C-alpha positions in Angstrom: -69.5 28.4 -318.9 -67.5 31.1 -317.2 -64.9 33.1 -319.1 -61.5 34.6 -318.6 -59.5 37.6 -319.8 -57.3 36.7 -322.8 -53.6 36.3 -322.3 -52.4 38.7 -324.9 -48.6 39.3 -325.4 -48.9 42.3 -323.0 -50.3 39.9 -320.4 -47.6 37.4 -321.0 -44.9 40.0 -320.5 -46.1 40.7 -316.9 -45.2 38.5 -313.8 -47.7 36.7 -311.7 -49.0 39.3 -309.3 -49.1 36.9 -306.3 -45.7 35.3 -306.6 -43.8 37.5 -309.0 -43.0 34.5 -311.2 -42.7 34.8 -314.9 -46.0 33.9 -316.5 -44.2 32.2 -319.4 -42.2 30.1 -316.9 -45.5 29.1 -315.3 -46.8 28.1 -318.8 -43.7 26.1 -319.5 -44.2 24.2 -316.2 -47.8 23.5 -317.0 -46.9 22.1 -320.4 -44.1 19.9 -319.0 -46.4 18.6 -316.2 -49.3 17.9 -318.5 -51.7 20.0 -316.4 -55.0 21.5 -317.7 -55.5 25.2 -318.2 -58.6 27.1 -319.3 -58.9 29.0 -322.5 -60.6 32.5 -322.3 -63.9 30.7 -323.1 -63.6 28.6 -320.0 -62.9 25.3 -321.9 -60.0 23.4 -320.5 -57.1 22.1 -322.6 -53.8 20.3 -322.2 -51.0 21.8 -324.3 -48.9 19.0 -325.8 -45.5 18.6 -324.1 -43.4 18.8 -327.3 -40.2 20.6 -328.3 -42.2 22.6 -330.9 -44.6 24.0 -328.3 -41.8 24.8 -325.9 -39.9 26.5 -328.7 -43.1 28.5 -329.5 -43.2 29.7 -325.9 -39.5 30.8 -326.2 -40.5 32.7 -329.4 -43.4 34.4 -327.7 -40.9 35.6 -325.0 -38.5 37.0 -327.6 -41.0 38.7 -330.0 -44.0 39.4 -327.7 -46.2 38.2 -330.6 -48.9 35.5 -330.4 -47.8 32.0 -331.3 -49.5 28.8 -332.3 -49.6 25.9 -329.8 -50.9 22.3 -330.3 -53.3 21.2 -327.7 -55.8 18.5 -326.8 -58.4 20.7 -328.7 -56.2 21.2 -331.7 -54.2 24.2 -332.7 -54.7 27.3 -330.5 -53.3 30.8 -330.2 -51.3 31.8 -327.1 -53.8 34.7 -326.8 -56.7 32.2 -326.4 -55.3 31.0 -323.1 -57.3 32.5 -320.2 -55.9 34.6 -317.4 -56.6 32.2 -314.7 -55.5 32.2 -311.0 -52.4 30.2 -312.1 -51.2 33.4 -313.9 -52.4 35.7 -311.2 -55.9 36.4 -312.7 -59.5 35.4 -312.3 -62.5 34.8 -314.4 -64.2 37.7 -316.0 -67.9 38.7 -315.7 -68.6 37.0 -312.4 -67.6 39.6 -309.8 -63.8 39.0 -309.9 -62.1 40.8 -307.0 -64.9 40.4 -304.6 -63.8 39.7 -301.0 -67.0 38.5 -299.6 -66.3 36.5 -296.4 -68.7 33.6 -297.2 -67.2 33.1 -300.6 -63.7 33.2 -299.4 -64.5 30.6 -296.7 -66.3 28.4 -299.3 -63.3 28.7 -301.7 -61.0 27.5 -298.9 -63.2 24.5 -298.4 -63.0 23.7 -302.1 -59.2 24.1 -302.2 -58.8 21.8 -299.2 -60.8 19.1 -300.9 -58.9 19.5 -304.2 -55.6 19.2 -302.3 -56.6 16.2 -300.2 -57.6 14.5 -303.5 -54.4 15.2 -305.4 -52.0 15.7 -302.4 -49.8 18.8 -302.3 -48.9 19.8 -305.8 -47.7 23.1 -307.3 -50.5 25.6 -307.5 -50.8 25.5 -311.3 -51.4 21.7 -311.1 -55.0 22.2 -309.8 -57.2 22.8 -312.7 -60.7 24.3 -312.9 -62.1 20.8 -313.3 -60.3 19.7 -310.1 -62.0 22.6 -308.2 -65.3 21.6 -309.7 -64.9 18.0 -308.5 -63.9 19.4 -305.0 -67.0 21.6 -305.0 -69.1 18.4 -305.2 -67.4 17.1 -302.0 -67.3 20.2 -299.9 -70.4 21.2 -297.8 -70.6 25.0 -298.4 -74.3 25.6 -298.0 -75.2 26.2 -301.6 -72.6 28.9 -302.3 -72.2 29.6 -306.0 -69.3 27.7 -307.6 -68.9 30.4 -310.3 -68.8 33.2 -307.8 -66.1 31.4 -305.7 -64.0 30.5 -308.7 -64.2 34.1 -310.0 -62.7 35.6 -306.8 -59.5 37.5 -307.2 -56.4 35.3 -307.6 -55.1 36.5 -304.2 -57.9 34.6 -302.5 -57.0 31.4 -304.5 -53.4 31.6 -303.5 -54.4 32.3 -299.8 -56.6 29.2 -299.9 -53.8 27.2 -301.4 -51.2 28.3 -298.9 -53.5 27.8 -296.0 -54.5 24.3 -297.0 -50.8 23.5 -297.6 -49.7 24.5 -294.1 -52.6 22.7 -292.5 -51.8 19.5 -294.4 -48.1 19.7 -293.8 -48.7 20.2 -290.0 -51.1 17.2 -290.0 -54.4 19.0 -289.2 -56.1 17.7 -292.4 -56.1 14.1 -293.6 -57.6 12.1 -296.4 -61.3 11.3 -295.9 -62.2 14.5 -294.1 -65.1 16.6 -295.3 -64.9 20.4 -295.0 -68.0 22.2 -293.8 -69.0 25.8 -294.1 -72.4 27.1 -292.8 -74.1 23.7 -293.3 -76.2 21.5 -291.0 -73.1 19.8 -289.5 -71.5 23.1 -288.6 -74.8 24.4 -287.2 -75.2 21.2 -285.1 -71.8 21.9 -283.4 -72.9 25.4 -282.3 -76.3 24.0 -281.2 -74.5 21.6 -278.9 -72.6 24.7 -277.6 -75.8 26.5 -276.8 -77.2 23.5 -274.9 -74.0 23.0 -273.0 -74.0 26.6 -271.7 -77.6 26.2 -270.7 -76.9 23.0 -268.9 -74.0 24.7 -267.1 -76.2 27.5 -265.9 -74.0 30.2 -267.3 -74.6 32.9 -269.9 -73.6 31.5 -273.3 -70.9 32.9 -275.5 -71.6 33.9 -279.1 -70.6 31.3 -281.7 -67.4 33.1 -282.7 -66.3 33.8 -279.1 -66.7 30.2 -278.2 -65.0 28.9 -281.4 -64.3 31.1 -284.4 -64.0 28.2 -286.8 -64.7 29.5 -290.3 -64.7 26.0 -291.7 -64.8 22.7 -289.8 -62.9 19.5 -291.0 -64.8 16.4 -290.0 -63.4 12.9 -290.3 -64.9 10.1 -292.3 -67.9 8.4 -290.7 -67.8 10.8 -287.7 -71.1 11.4 -285.9 -71.1 14.7 -284.2 -73.6 13.8 -281.5 -71.7 10.6 -280.7 -68.4 12.4 -280.3 -69.6 15.5 -278.4 -71.6 15.8 -275.2 -73.6 18.9 -274.2 -73.8 17.8 -270.6 -71.8 20.9 -269.7 -69.5 23.4 -271.4 -66.5 21.9 -269.7 -67.5 18.4 -271.0 -68.1 19.7 -274.5 -64.8 21.5 -274.6 -63.0 18.4 -273.3 -64.6 16.2 -275.9 -63.6 18.7 -278.6 -60.0 18.5 -277.5 -60.1 14.7 -277.8 -61.8 14.8 -281.2 -59.4 17.5 -282.3 -56.3 15.4 -281.4 -57.8 12.4 -283.2 -58.4 14.6 -286.2 -62.1 13.8 -286.1 -63.4 17.3 -285.6 -61.1 20.3 -286.3 -62.3 23.9 -286.2 -60.2 26.1 -288.5 -60.1 29.9 -288.3 -58.8 31.6 -291.5 -57.2 34.9 -292.2 -56.0 36.0 -295.6 -52.4 34.9 -296.5 -50.5 37.2 -298.9 -47.3 35.2 -299.0 -46.4 31.6 -298.3 -43.4 32.7 -296.2 -45.6 34.8 -294.0 -48.1 32.0 -293.2 -48.4 31.1 -289.6 -50.4 28.4 -287.7 -51.4 28.3 -284.1 -53.6 26.2 -281.8 -55.9 28.1 -279.5 -57.8 27.2 -276.3 -56.4 23.8 -275.7 -56.7 24.5 -271.9 -58.9 26.9 -269.9 -55.8 29.1 -269.2 -56.0 32.5 -270.8 -53.0 34.6 -272.0 -51.5 37.6 -270.1 -50.7 40.7 -272.1 -48.8 43.8 -271.2 -50.1 47.3 -272.0 -47.4 49.3 -273.7 -49.0 52.7 -274.6 -52.0 54.4 -276.1 -52.2 56.9 -278.9 -54.9 59.2 -280.2 -52.8 60.9 -282.8 -52.7 60.1 -286.6 -49.3 60.6 -288.1 -48.9 61.9 -291.6 -45.4 62.4 -293.1 -46.2 65.7 -294.7 -48.9 67.1 -292.3 -47.5 66.2 -289.0 -49.6 65.0 -286.1 -53.1 66.1 -285.2 -55.5 64.8 -282.5 -58.6 65.1 -284.7 -57.2 63.7 -288.0 -58.5 60.3 -287.0 -61.7 59.3 -285.2 -60.0 56.3 -283.5 -57.6 55.5 -280.8 -54.8 52.9 -280.7 -53.9 50.6 -277.9 -50.4 49.0 -278.2 -49.7 46.0 -276.1 -46.8 43.4 -275.9 -44.6 46.1 -277.4 -45.8 46.0 -281.0 -49.3 44.3 -281.1 -52.3 46.6 -281.6 -56.0 47.1 -281.0 -58.0 50.0 -282.3 -60.9 51.7 -280.5 -63.6 53.3 -282.5 -67.3 53.2 -283.7 -67.6 51.4 -287.0 -70.6 53.5 -288.1 -72.4 56.7 -287.2 -73.2 56.6 -283.5 -72.8 52.8 -283.4 -71.7 51.2 -280.2 -67.8 51.5 -280.1 -65.6 48.4 -280.0 -62.0 47.4 -279.7 -60.5 45.3 -282.4 -57.2 43.5 -282.8 -55.3 44.4 -286.0 -53.3 41.9 -287.9 -51.1 42.3 -290.9 -53.7 41.2 -293.5 -57.0 41.2 -291.6 -58.9 42.1 -288.5 -58.0 39.8 -285.6 -61.2 39.7 -283.5 -63.4 42.3 -281.8 -64.6 43.1 -278.3 -67.8 45.0 -278.0 -68.5 48.0 -275.8 -70.3 45.9 -273.2 -67.1 43.9 -272.7 -65.0 47.1 -272.6 -67.4 48.5 -269.9 -67.4 45.3 -267.9 -63.6 45.0 -267.9 -63.1 48.7 -267.1 -65.3 48.3 -264.0 -63.7 45.0 -263.0 -60.1 45.9 -263.5 -60.0 49.7 -262.9 -63.2 50.4 -261.0 -64.2 52.8 -263.7 -67.7 53.3 -265.1 -67.5 53.8 -268.8 -70.2 56.0 -270.4 -72.9 54.1 -272.3 -73.1 54.5 -276.0 -76.3 56.6 -275.5 -74.3 58.9 -273.1 -71.4 59.1 -275.6 -73.9 60.1 -278.3 -75.4 62.8 -276.1 -71.9 64.2 -275.2 -70.8 64.3 -278.8 -73.9 66.2 -279.9 -73.6 68.6 -277.0 -69.9 69.2 -277.9 -70.9 69.9 -281.5 -73.7 72.2 -280.6 -72.1 74.2 -277.8 -68.4 73.8 -278.6 -66.1 75.1 -276.0 -69.1 76.1 -273.8 -70.1 72.5 -273.4 -69.8 71.1 -269.9 -68.0 68.1 -271.4 -65.3 70.2 -273.2 -62.8 70.6 -270.4 -62.8 66.9 -269.4 -62.4 65.9 -273.1 -59.3 68.2 -273.2 -57.9 66.8 -269.9 -58.3 63.2 -271.0 -56.6 63.9 -274.3 -53.7 65.6 -272.5 -53.4 62.6 -270.2 -52.6 60.5 -273.3 -50.6 63.2 -275.1 -49.0 65.7 -272.7 -47.7 67.6 -275.7 -51.3 68.9 -276.2 -50.8 72.2 -274.2 -52.9 74.7 -276.1 -56.4 74.2 -274.8 -57.9 77.0 -276.9 -56.4 75.4 -280.1 -57.7 72.0 -279.0 -61.2 73.3 -278.5 -61.1 75.3 -281.7 -60.1 72.1 -283.7 -62.9 70.2 -281.8 -65.5 72.6 -283.1 -64.7 71.7 -286.7 -65.6 68.1 -286.2 -69.0 66.5 -286.8 -70.9 64.9 -284.0 -70.3 61.5 -285.5 -66.5 62.0 -285.5 -66.6 63.3 -281.9 -68.7 60.4 -280.7 -66.0 57.8 -281.9 -63.1 60.0 -280.7 -64.7 60.4 -277.3 -65.0 56.7 -276.8 -61.4 56.2 -277.8 -60.2 59.0 -275.5 -62.1 57.5 -272.5 -60.3 54.1 -273.1 -56.9 55.5 -273.8 -56.7 58.0 -271.0 -57.9 55.4 -268.5 -55.2 53.0 -269.6 -52.5 55.6 -269.4 -53.6 56.5 -265.8 -53.3 52.9 -264.8 -50.2 52.0 -266.8 -47.9 51.5 -263.8 -50.1 49.7 -261.4 -50.8 46.6 -263.5 -54.5 47.4 -264.0 -54.2 48.5 -267.5 -52.5 45.3 -268.5 -55.2 43.2 -266.8 -57.8 45.2 -268.8 -55.9 44.7 -272.0 -55.6 41.0 -271.3 -59.4 40.7 -270.9 -60.1 42.5 -274.1 -57.4 40.7 -276.2 -58.5 37.3 -275.0 -62.2 38.1 -275.6 -61.5 39.5 -279.0 -59.4 36.6 -279.9 -62.0 34.1 -278.7 -59.8 32.9 -275.9 -61.8 32.8 -272.7 -62.1 30.1 -270.0 -65.2 28.7 -271.8 -63.8 28.9 -275.4 -63.0 25.7 -277.3 -60.0 24.5 -279.2 -59.3 25.4 -282.8 -56.4 26.0 -285.2 -55.8 29.4 -286.6 -54.1 30.2 -289.9 -53.0 33.8 -290.3 -50.2 36.1 -291.3 
């Protein structure tokens, strides 16, 4: 049995870290509602809804000393109560705080099943035993229940708020089964591969076709009967119909940090893609005390639609660069260097250097410094984005202090950002950005319908 940190008086004096609610007010609500809560040992109890118990909680608040409470397991101390997700905590000893993607998606599946079973109740009404029952119904490809339950409380609250908005908006209904990484989910993507092949076009990767992290499938729905792989257009059309009937619903999840910030949006209902407007590019990192410097960051930033952002960088040493949408609480989708290169050629008739060429340039710049044949062009591209960079000698001197790895990523970002600034006023930069944002966000003419929960 998994265990929790003890709720000592010091713990009771703090608010819930996710909602800022008083932990003692939460305890009072749990007692009045007759909900189960775990002890530090993991055993669940119901604390009797009596005036004596509620008075004891009041005394705990006044004195900050442990009190005795009468429960379904006899008399317990308030310090025996476990610091569960209801109070803003998690289980101890099982990797609490981990933010592994698979576990977070599996936890979401469990919470959806728990909430479909009990309807929408206050967060603290869902006990550990409720989530265990839900685990038996969700299809999460053998993910460990203990590992999922031991995730940081913020992931439990995110799963709760996400399920709540999906249920309130009618995307989930009783009888649905939630699938994550199992044979049903794999069957959907296999149909996608067949449909692209039958259409005679290069297939999209799974996430670019449909980034559903979990799939909600209606009761007695047979995937192969509902969806045809005759062509990608037919498959996508069938998915729209199944989506509208709430038979097959792909759900993309981003972490939610507050219920008020939760948003929900349908994507790819039609083959139409979105248009975006390039605003500006930046290669500077701003620091309140240190001012701005070109080489303080190895990335570039592309701002579009006034305030939305994509960053440009290599994620590892000499790895192929990419462009990635940044959201408030998570990454919002990525476009690889092949897509960047393709769109640059298509929209601006510019041939981007390959990753191998970027690597060679970076190593030459590091080895030869200002004498490198690439140094002057690097300076001119940087100046195109930031005309305030006037001192070439200072720029090259700063460049020589960088590693080849840092120069590689910064070169890629500089190529992209300078090209966009050069084409800012002719519409080509906006066309390029539209390509990349749509691709990164899994919104292409061949992508399929899903619902996204994000903040």
